[in-house]
N, C-alpha and C positions, 0 to 999 in steps of 0.2 A: 260285538255284534250279535244280535240274537239269532236263534236257529231259524226263525221265520225270515229274517233279512237274508241269511245265507241262502235259503232255498230260493228266494226271489232272484238272487244274483247268479244262481246256477252252481253254487258251491255245494259239494256233497254234504249231506247231513251226517253221514258216518262212512267209514272206510273199513271194509273187511280186512282182517289180517291175512297175510299171504306167506307161503313158503315157496321159494324157487330153488329147484335142484337141477343138476345136469348129470347125464350119464354119457357113455360113449355114443349112444345112438339118438338121444333126444334131450330136450329141456322140458321140465314139468313145473307148472304153476298151480299150487293148491291154495284156494281161498276159503275161509270160513264164512259161510253165508246162511246160518241157521234162520229159519222162518222165511226164507225167500223161495217163492215158487219157481219152478223150472221155467214157466212161461213168462216170468218177470225178469229173466236174465238175457242179456244180449252180449255176444262176444263178436268183435269185429277186428279186422286187420287192415290197416291203411298206411301206405308209405313206411313199412317197417315198424309200425307201432301197433301193438296189440292192446285193445281197450275192452275192459269188462265193465258193463253197466248193469244195474239192477234196481229193484225197489222192494223194500220190506214194508208191507202194509200193516198199519196199526189195527189191533183187534177192535171190533165194534164194542163201544161201551154200553154196558147194561144200565138202565135207568137207576136202579137202586145200588149200584156198585160204587164204593168210595175207595179210591186208591190211596194208600199210605205212602207209597214210594214208586216211582217209575224211573228205572235205570237203563232199560233197554232202548237202543236207538232205532228209530223208524225213518222211513223216507228213502230217497234215492242215493245211490253211490256210483262213483266212477273211479276206476283204477286203470292207469295206462303204463305200458312197459315197452321200452325199445328193444326190439329183437336183434340179436347178433346177425352178422352177414351170412353165417352158415345155416340159419334157420330156414327150413323148407316150408313155406307158407301153404303150399298145395296139400300137405299132409296133416295140417292142423286139425286137432280133434278136441272137443269139449264135452264134459259129462258132469251132471249135477246129481248127487246122491247123498242122502242122509246129512244135509246141511253143509256139504262141501262141494265146491266147483273144482274140477281138475281139468286143466288145459294142457295138452300134450303137443309139443312142437318138435317134429323130427328134425334131425340135422341132415343137411345135404351131404351126399357121398363126395368124398374128396378123391379126385382122380389120382392114380398112381404117379402120373407124370408131374403133377403139381407138388406131390410130397417128396419126390426125389430131388436131390441136390443137382443143380445144373451149373457147370463151369462156363462162365462167359469169358470168351477171349478178349483181351485188352489190345486194342489196336494203337 
């Protein structure tokens, strides 16, 4: 299937590489998005699924410029991630800087009662 056909079907032209890490307090998703303007990035959360969308626009061609090779991908992308149940959607933060998008998802505090073992009497 050609790239043009994929675009018409809504399939991403390219997918940025991501690293996902976890600490005691949060989850962090870092995506490589060189050449994507901050205004062309959309981060949404719906039904426990975090979606990152964006568009890398191709440079305008100069009339007398002849390309010998084009290897960089242009166009739209979409990446989606299911968040764990302990993700705190209310504290979600996203920042784009120097070709990298960083999305930080804090973890919900676990109550002491929930973490303590409870003996359930057997009747």
